[in-house]
C-alpha positions as MATLAB code, in Angstrom:
seq = 'MLRLKPHNPIGIDIEDQNIYALQLKQTKKGLSVRGLWYREFDAHAKSLPEKDEAFVALLKEIPKSKRFQGKSVAVHLPSQYIISFPIDFQIDKTESFEENILRESGKHLPFPIEEAIIDWPSIDSVTTGNRIDYKATIVAARRDHILKYLTAFARAGLIVETIDFGVASLIRLHNHFHETTQNTVILCNIGFKQSLLTVVSKNNILAQRYFTWGFRILLDKILANLELSVDKAEILLDRYGLAYDLRNGADRNDLSSDESMVNLHRALYQIITPYIDELIHEYHAITSYVRSEDRSARFDGIYMYGYANLMHYLDSYLEKRLNIPVNLINPLTEITLSNNRILSKLSEGAPFALALGLAMRKVTWL';
ca = [
       0.000    0.000    0.000;
       1.223    3.490   -0.887;
       1.538    5.631    2.222;
       1.900    9.330    1.605;
       3.943   11.299    4.102;
       2.135   14.470    5.257;
       3.878   17.772    4.626;
       3.377   21.277    5.939;
       2.558   23.788    3.191;
       3.150   27.522    3.520;
       0.103   28.953    5.285;
      -0.931   32.259    3.683;
      -3.525   34.319    5.533;
      -4.917   37.209    3.468;
      -6.675   39.741    5.657;
      -8.048   42.835    3.964;
      -4.804   44.612    2.961;
      -2.353   42.399    4.846;
      -0.684   39.108    3.926;
       0.818   36.814    6.579;
       2.813   33.734    5.545;
       4.157   31.049    7.873;
       5.562   27.553    7.384;
       6.224   24.836    9.937;
       8.623   21.954    9.887;
       8.698   18.768   11.891;
      11.657   18.271   14.246;
      12.516   15.647   16.861;
      11.114   18.015   19.485;
       7.875   18.657   17.589;
       6.717   21.439   15.321;
       9.013   24.378   14.668;
       8.461   27.584   12.692;
      10.578   27.417    9.543;
       9.866   30.960    8.402;
       7.615   34.025    8.602;
       6.802   36.721    6.058;
       4.495   39.755    6.161;
       3.522   42.528    3.778;
       0.847   45.187    3.566;
      -1.151   45.642    0.365;
      -1.101   48.814   -1.666;
      -4.035   50.861   -0.370;
      -5.247   51.240   -3.980;
      -5.069   47.532   -4.852;
      -7.503   46.484   -7.565;
     -10.491   44.304   -6.781;
      -9.462   41.593   -9.263;
      -6.395   39.887   -7.770;
      -5.511   37.868  -10.871;
      -5.121   41.122  -12.846;
      -3.462   43.112  -10.070;
       0.238   43.165  -10.901;
       1.123   44.596   -7.472;
      -0.667   41.739   -5.691;
       0.960   39.091   -7.876;
       4.359   40.745   -7.337;
       3.827   40.512   -3.570;
       3.018   36.818   -3.841;
       6.199   36.270   -5.856;
       8.194   37.667   -2.923;
       7.154   34.715   -0.743;
       9.250   32.019   -2.493;
      11.950   34.571   -3.331;
      12.393   35.379    0.371;
      14.215   32.009    0.854;
      12.393   31.606    4.173;
      10.273   28.694    3.024;
      10.631   25.268    1.464;
       8.714   24.443   -1.687;
       5.936   26.373   -3.417;
       2.872   24.546   -2.117;
       0.525   26.740   -0.092;
      -2.661   26.637    1.954;
      -4.687   29.834    1.718;
      -7.275   31.895    3.576;
      -9.315   34.173    1.343;
     -10.155   37.658    2.684;
     -13.140   37.480    5.013;
     -15.314   39.701    2.794;
     -15.495   36.818    0.307;
     -16.659   34.284    2.913;
     -20.288   33.661    3.885;
     -21.169   31.614    6.952;
     -24.527   30.527    8.333;
     -26.156   27.676   10.324;
     -28.660   25.273    8.796;
     -31.097   22.793   10.361;
     -32.324   19.878    8.296;
     -33.571   16.308    8.220;
     -32.442   13.690    5.754;
     -34.733   13.283    2.780;
     -34.291    9.614    1.867;
     -34.690   10.443   -1.820;
     -31.453   12.492   -1.655;
     -27.908   11.853   -0.493;
     -26.533   13.515    2.648;
     -24.589   16.039    0.544;
     -27.632   16.804   -1.615;
     -29.634   17.627    1.508;
     -26.941   20.057    2.663;
     -26.749   21.683   -0.766;
     -30.528   22.082   -0.926;
     -30.720   23.715    2.517;
     -27.637   25.890    1.906;
     -29.097   27.201   -1.329;
     -31.921   28.804    0.662;
     -29.431   31.066    2.473;
     -26.999   32.019   -0.285;
     -27.349   35.403   -2.041;
     -26.288   33.745   -5.322;
     -27.150   30.434   -7.052;
     -25.818   27.288   -5.369;
     -24.253   26.312   -8.715;
     -21.913   29.306   -8.375;
     -20.832   28.387   -4.840;
     -18.130   26.305   -3.216;
     -19.231   25.237    0.253;
     -17.916   23.295    3.221;
     -19.335   22.329    6.614;
     -16.654   22.422    9.338;
     -19.200   21.517   12.013;
     -22.182   19.155   11.983;
     -24.219   17.659   14.834;
     -27.251   15.405   15.095;
     -29.986   14.801   17.652;
     -32.058   11.616   17.544;
     -35.679   11.728   18.726;
     -37.398    8.400   18.260;
     -37.026    7.518   14.583;
     -36.241   11.090   13.568;
     -32.728   12.535   13.231;
     -32.344   16.327   13.205;
     -29.085   17.777   11.920;
     -27.503   21.154   12.584;
     -24.494   22.279   10.549;
     -22.327   25.363   10.164;
     -21.859   26.205    6.502;
     -19.064   28.303    5.023;
     -19.266   29.315    1.388;
     -17.606   31.441   -1.253;
     -18.347   32.295   -4.850;
     -16.569   29.974   -7.263;
     -15.426   32.890   -9.446;
     -13.776   34.646   -6.459;
     -11.822   31.502   -5.630;
     -10.764   31.046   -9.260;
      -9.454   34.621   -9.384;
      -7.223   33.987   -6.396;
      -6.089   30.630   -7.776;
      -5.079   32.425  -10.981;
      -3.122   35.052   -9.039;
      -1.227   32.396   -7.062;
      -0.493   30.419  -10.215;
       0.910   33.550  -11.863;
       3.187   33.954   -8.828;
       4.464   30.382   -9.240;
       2.702   29.094   -6.120;
       0.632   25.896   -5.993;
      -2.565   26.177   -3.944;
      -3.094   22.759   -2.351;
      -6.075   23.754   -0.226;
      -8.257   26.736    0.634;
      -9.259   26.758    4.291;
     -11.509   28.970    6.366;
     -10.403   31.182    9.232;
     -12.705   29.592   11.808;
     -11.279   26.120   11.056;
      -7.709   27.406   11.413;
      -8.496   29.207   14.674;
     -10.033   26.055   16.167;
      -7.125   23.920   14.912;
      -4.653   26.342   16.490;
      -6.502   26.460   19.803;
      -6.871   22.678   20.020;
      -3.141   22.229   19.387;
      -2.268   24.132   22.555;
      -5.310   23.415   24.741;
      -6.948   20.143   25.654;
     -10.474   20.010   24.250;
     -13.318   19.424   26.704;
     -17.105   19.268   26.469;
     -17.260   22.806   27.844;
     -18.134   25.780   25.668;
     -15.464   28.415   25.034;
     -15.241   31.604   23.004;
     -12.347   32.022   20.573;
     -11.434   35.380   19.073;
      -8.758   36.504   16.645;
      -8.245   40.261   16.589;
      -6.976   41.283   13.165;
      -5.641   44.578   11.879;
      -9.009   45.665   10.455;
     -11.211   42.543   10.581;
     -11.719   40.204   13.526;
     -13.180   36.728   13.955;
     -15.326   35.545   16.842;
     -16.583   31.984   17.336;
     -18.227   29.964   20.095;
     -17.274   26.281   20.138;
     -17.805   23.126   22.144;
     -15.735   19.964   21.776;
     -17.419   18.839   18.558;
     -19.439   21.801   17.320;
     -19.276   25.387   16.169;
     -22.199   27.028   17.941;
     -21.769   30.447   16.337;
     -19.176   32.411   14.405;
     -18.876   35.719   12.610;
     -16.396   38.167   11.157;
     -16.817   41.817   12.083;
     -15.167   45.075   11.092;
     -13.066   45.912   14.141;
      -9.339   45.634   14.686;
      -6.078   47.034   15.959;
      -6.112   49.690   13.243;
      -9.151   51.507   14.658;
      -7.358   52.054   17.991;
      -4.202   53.308   16.270;
      -6.246   55.729   14.152;
      -8.020   57.172   17.193;
      -4.758   57.623   19.112;
      -3.116   59.335   16.125;
      -6.133   61.606   15.717;
      -5.909   62.777   19.350;
      -2.200   62.656   20.207;
       0.737   63.954   18.213;
       2.526   60.633   17.886;
       4.044   58.418   15.219;
       2.450   55.048   14.453;
       5.372   53.298   16.174;
       4.895   55.298   19.371;
       1.131   54.709   19.310;
       1.780   50.955   19.088;
       4.212   51.189   22.011;
       1.589   53.020   24.095;
      -0.979   50.287   23.493;
       1.521   47.516   24.156;
       3.064   49.069   27.262;
       0.103   50.824   28.911;
      -3.115   49.974   27.045;
      -5.988   49.987   29.507;
      -3.804   50.380   32.613;
      -5.858   53.325   33.877;
      -8.681   50.858   34.545;
      -6.561   49.451   37.388;
      -6.626   52.667   39.404;
      -9.190   51.335   41.889;
      -8.270   47.663   41.702;
      -5.932   45.274   43.450;
      -3.289   45.880   40.765;
      -3.253   49.660   41.208;
       0.348   49.465   42.459;
       1.320   48.641   38.860;
       0.478   52.232   37.921;
       3.034   54.984   37.981;
       2.695   57.635   40.673;
       4.155   60.243   38.339;
       1.412   62.765   37.547;
       2.373   63.136   33.878;
       2.230   59.333   33.429;
      -1.141   59.170   35.186;
      -2.424   61.836   32.785;
      -1.092   59.834   29.838;
      -2.790   56.665   31.106;
      -6.031   58.611   31.545;
      -5.875   60.174   28.083;
      -5.146   56.847   26.406;
      -7.943   55.177   28.347;
     -10.470   57.857   27.398;
      -9.498   57.638   23.722;
      -9.710   53.870   23.265;
     -12.405   52.638   25.681;
     -15.390   53.680   23.487;
     -13.973   51.403   20.774;
     -13.083   48.585   23.176;
     -16.726   48.744   24.259;
     -17.713   48.056   20.627;
     -15.781   44.798   20.951;
     -17.698   44.026   24.151;
     -20.924   44.570   22.202;
     -19.809   41.872   19.736;
     -19.260   39.457   22.622;
     -22.702   40.207   24.043;
     -24.312   39.718   20.620;
     -22.770   36.296   19.959;
     -23.310   34.967   23.500;
     -26.931   36.157   23.409;
     -27.445   34.254   20.172;
     -25.970   31.048   21.650;
     -28.140   31.397   24.770;
     -31.219   31.906   22.581;
     -30.491   28.492   21.073;
     -29.605   26.881   24.414;
     -30.736   28.623   27.596;
     -28.419   26.464   29.709;
     -25.293   27.540   27.779;
     -22.324   28.515   29.968;
     -18.977   29.844   28.788;
     -15.844   28.522   30.476;
     -13.518   31.132   29.043;
     -12.526   33.519   26.296;
      -9.283   32.907   24.387;
      -8.022   35.856   22.376;
      -5.408   35.615   19.635;
      -3.815   37.973   17.144;
      -3.430   41.681   17.850;
      -5.238   41.276   21.182;
      -1.797   40.491   22.601;
      -0.600   43.992   21.705;
      -3.172   45.725   23.934;
      -1.999   45.670   27.535;
      -4.620   44.877   30.207;
      -7.257   44.077   27.577;
      -7.891   40.739   29.317;
      -8.622   42.227   32.736;
     -10.799   44.986   31.211;
     -12.970   42.473   29.329;
     -13.083   39.973   32.173;
     -14.412   42.614   34.564;
     -17.236   43.545   32.182;
     -18.156   40.130   30.789;
     -17.701   38.034   33.957;
     -15.968   35.336   31.918;
     -12.261   34.439   32.327;
     -10.221   35.996   29.509;
      -6.867   34.691   28.242;
      -4.580   36.481   25.797;
      -2.686   33.877   23.760;
       0.394   34.466   21.619;
       0.988   30.950   20.213;
       4.447   31.818   18.924;
       5.624   31.897   22.531;
       4.574   28.236   22.787;
       6.319   26.916   19.689;
       9.989   26.610   18.722;
      11.491   29.000   16.201;
      14.002   27.332   13.873;
      16.020   30.538   13.907;
      16.009   33.134   16.691;
      16.436   35.852   14.076;
      12.991   35.124   12.644;
      11.504   37.627   15.112;
      13.223   40.522   16.839;
      10.715   40.101   19.706;
       8.100   37.414   20.238;
       5.173   39.838   20.524;
       5.649   40.586   16.819;
       4.516   37.030   16.110;
       1.039   37.465   17.631;
      -0.644   38.649   14.375;
       0.476   35.397   12.666;
      -2.013   33.343   14.720;
      -4.378   32.430   11.868;
      -1.472   31.788    9.501;
      -0.037   29.409   12.108;
      -3.355   27.566   12.470;
      -3.540   27.315    8.681;
       0.053   26.041    8.422;
      -0.843   23.277   10.905;
      -3.127   21.753    8.291;
      -1.020   18.940    6.886;
      -1.499   18.011    3.249;
      -0.853   14.355    2.459;
      -0.806   14.598   -1.324;
       2.142   16.990   -1.658;
];
């Protein structure tokens, strides 16, 4: 029997106007990061990637960077091209299982099912007597959008082995570092402009959505109110963040007693908290939806990835207002780097979370 050895492709996460690439390699001590690569899109990039010379040129930089092995890639499409929704159905014995899913999915798509490529990363069933009710989470994209990206990658000399979805990569990443239980948890990846929020149990995706909110909105508000460079605004968020919220808490000794620093903490807090509260609204919306489906639903914790790690005290701020334990996770602190020069500091690796989860998807036919 032919046994194919699984390989790790280059995981390429495309988020709005940012591209993150990461590849793993297997060592005697486990997985290790072979290489990382990041670029920002041109702000005036065209909407058709296969005809956008600047986008194709960026993709060509990935193999040219000499940080990766091979040209096989796994890809996330930008979230604006992804549609996700739950479906409930029973099996019609005149149709196959897949035909039932296609029929139900077609009722929710804003375009004909014939023009869609769909997947169901989560499916569950409940048996009542002789009846089986199914609930599935569907993710879909237009076939022509996928083909445009496949064309762009082919022009760059890259071979797309699989297209994955952000929610699947986030769950894969989380399960790699945390033991799965029957308990319900909330996973969140904070991106630069777009973020992903999902509620999962051991075997099911209970809810998930992308929303327009990210690290960029906080930077923009700081720059609009304080005369700072982008670099200094990032340092403020990373070093102080929501520290002013500690002024009446047990950790208030962490605050500086210098009046000018207290004023800086206060100013930063007043600038960013209205937008942090928008994030809290997203949490309330998704947990309310899950509770509407299951009144007994309880959430064991919130695990935040991505740019969340670059906002100091975000965990304590959210935990106080949501009454759910919050954990900020930078997975690149938990995995070996093949070369210490890959990152000048580990916090820089936090935005690669989804690319890392994608790169963990082994492809056996390479």
